[in-house]
N, C-alpha and C positions, 0 to 999 in steps of 0.2 A: 751412675749419680751425674745429674744435670748441675750445671755451673749457671748461676745467674749473675748477671752484673747491674748492679742498680746506676742507670746514667742518669744525669741530672744536665738538662740544656738550659743554656742562657742565650738569648737572643739580643742583639744590640743594633741599634739602627741610627745611621749617619744623622747628625745635625751640620745642616750646610748653611754657610755665611750669607747665601745670599737666595736660594732657591728651594733648598732641600728642607724638610721637617724631620723632626724625631729627637732622640735624646742619646747621650755618651753619658751613662750613669743611670742618674734617677731623673724621674720626670721635672723634677725641679730645673733641671738644666737646661730644659727646652727653652728655645727663643725662635720668635718668628718675626720674618723681615718682609718686607712689601715684596708681592710677586714681581718677577722681572717682565719686562716689555717683551713684546711678542717676537723681538728679534732674537731674544734668547734662545727660543724653541729650535734655532738651527742647529744642525748637528755639528760638532766638531770633527773633522775627519780623523780616524785612525789611521795609523800608520798603514794599516794592511787594507784600507777601504779607498775607494777612489774618490777624487773631489767631486762636488758638484760641477765644477766649470768642466773638469775633464769628461765628466759623464755627458753634459750639455755638447761639447764639442763632439764626443763621438756620435751623439744621436745626430748632430746635424751632418755629420759626415755620412753616416749611415742612410739619411736623408737624401744626400746629394747622391749617394751611390744606388739608392735605389730608384731615383727618377732618372739617372742615366741608363740603370738597365731597363726601366719601362720604354723609355726612347728606342734603346738598342733592340729591345723585343719586339718593335713594329716591322712587320714583314715588309719587304721592298715592293714597291708598285709592279704589277705583272699582269699582262694580258691572259685571263683565265676565265673560265666559266663562272659565272657571278654565284651560281649555286655551290659549285665547289670551294669558291673562297669563302663563302658564309659558313659552309660545314667546318671546315678549317679553323675558321675565326672561333666559332662556337666552341670546337674542340679544344683550342689554346686557352680559352677563358677557364672552361671547366677544368682542365688540368693545373691552370694558376692558381684556382681556387682550392683544389685539393692541396696544392703544395703549401698555400699559405695556412690552411687548416691542420697540416703535418708540422710546419713549424712552429705554431702555436701550441700544440700539444708537446712538441719537442721543448719549448721554453718551460710548460708547465711541469713536464716531467724533470727537467733540471732543477727546478725550484723546490720541487717536492723531494728530489734527492738530495739537495744541500740541507734541507732541514731536517731530515730524516739520519744524514750522516753523523757518525759518532768519531768526530776528531780526538776527542779526550783521551787521556792515559792514565792508567793506574787507579787509584780511587776514584779519579773524577769521572770516568766512563759511567755516561746515562745522566748526568746531572743538567746537560741541555734538554734531552727529553722530558726529565723530571719537570723542568720548568715549563716545556710546551705543553705537557698534560694539563698542567695546571691553568694555564692560558686558554686552552681548548674547552675548558669547562665554563668559561665566562659566555653567558648568554647575550651576544649584541647582534643587532641587525647585520654588521659588518664583523664578522669573525676576527678576533685579534692573530696578527699574523705569526707565525712562529719565530722564536729568537733564533739566530745563528751563532757559531762558536767564533770569537776572536781570539787567536792566539796572543796577540798585544795585550788584550785585557786579561788574559789568564797569566801571563809571565808577570803582570802588574800586580794581580791578585796573589800568586804565589810568593812573589817577593815579600810581601807584606805580612801574609801568613806565615812563613819562614823566619821573619825578622822577630814576630810576636813571640815564636815558641822559640827561639834561642835565649830569651831573656826570662829569668824565672819570675820577675816581676810583672811582666806584660804576660807571659803564660797564665798566671794568676788573674790578672784584671785586664784582657785585652782591649786595646781601643780603636777606633777608626784611624785612618790617616786625617790629616789635619783637613777640615773641612774646605778651607780655600783653595786646597790642591786639586780636591776634587771637583769643585766648583769650576776653578780655570779649565780643567780638561772636559768638564760638561760628563763625569762619570759619576753613576749612582753606586753606591756598596751595601750590601747587606753581609751581616756578621753574625755568626753563631757558635757558639761552643759547648761542647759535650763532655762532662766528667764522670769517669766511673774506674771502675778496678780493671784496667787493662792487663790482659795477659801476654807479657813480652819474654824476654829472658829471664831467667831465675834471679839474676842480679840486678833487674830493673834497667840495665843499660840501652836497651832498645823497646821503649813502650810500644805497645800494638795499640791499633785503633780501639775506639770504642763506640764508632757509628759509621753511617755511609752516607754518600752523597745524597740518596734518596730521602733519608731522614732527615737531612739539614735543609732540603727543599720544603719537604713536609712540613718541618717545623714553622719555617716562614709561612706557608699556605694554611698553616692551622689557622691564622689570625681572621682569615675570612668569615669564619662563624662569628668573629667579634665585631665585625664592622658592618655598616650600613652605608650604601651606595650614596655619595656626595663629593663635592669639591673638597681639596686638602684643605684643612682647617677651616672650612666654610659649613658648607651643609652636610659634610660627612658625619658619621656617629661611630665612635670606636668605644666599645663597652670595656671599660679598664678592670671591672672585676673579672670578667671573662679573659682579657689579655693576662692578668696576673697569674690565672690558672693555667696560662701556656707558657708561663716564664719568660715573659716576654716584656716589653716597654711600651710597645704600641703596635699599630695597626701597619705601619708604615713599610714593613718588610714586604708583607703581601701587595700592597699598592705598587710597590716598585715591580714584583714580578710580573703584574698586569698591566703594567703601563703600557698604553698602545704605543706610543712613539718609540719606545724603547726597541732598538732593531738586535744588539748585540750583547754577549755576554761573555765572560770569561771567568773562571774560579781557580782557585788554589786551596791547598789543605795542608795542615802540619799538625803534629803530634809533640806533646811535650809532658813532661812531669809536673805536677803540682802537688807536692807532698806527697802524699800516699797515692795520690789520684793520677790517672791519666787524662790530659785533656787534648780533645780534638778541636782545633781552631779552623772554622772553613769561613773563606772569604768569596764572593763574587761581586764582581764590578759590571758595570751596565754601560753602555751608550746606545743613544744620548740619556742622560739621567732622567729618573722619574722624580714623582712627589712634588711637583711645583706648587706652590702656594697658589690658591683660588682657582685650580683647575682641577678637573675630575679624571680619574685614570683611563678611561675609554668613553 
């Protein structure tokens, strides 16, 4: 006999106080604020990320080191046959070119390895890859870069998911973190819940999960079929009849997933009992945040 669980998904999109759009609750709650100045596009550095100044200093240092190496590599003046010296110079130049190409390939390989790495644990394994699969399907002249996992963001998301699941009221009606807090950190946030008849212990003390990481991302990505490219709250179009069929409240979950300027994500999940149902609460936070009013995702 095959057991079938009826699972209902609900998606919630952040309403930001300054730059992000969406709704918490119903679409009637939506509010739009003027787009931020270009200065707000700067990324607030994460605890586990390097600052732009540090990166600049390291680049300058690397440039100085490179210039020094170039000078040091010059052979001393010596009396020798000109044809021999020319041959040695050609050989050295060729070797340097091969070395540079090898270094470029090594750097590219390192970047690919970082993007393909799976630092998530438990139920979160595969959630970064699921996001990047959605981003890879976007057809642009310059492909969207893959997101990388941030443990800082993951800890932040998990703390909120656990907090929501620990309270029966917020288990039944989960909400985003305060918009002002997220905007101050330049974090975006996607939230999804799945409710169903989970199968845990007979006494119901340990509810089992009713959804997976891939299902959470697929739920957000499913809004793509309802969305027509354009600027947020400008030229974009979001078919609300289509969105309601997806049990969502807007197209902003998808646009956050594919926001070009977003570089990192971290996610959390928690499970709780909502009456006779088991609820999974999925939270993903993103940095820098997406869904800026008046701007297109890519």
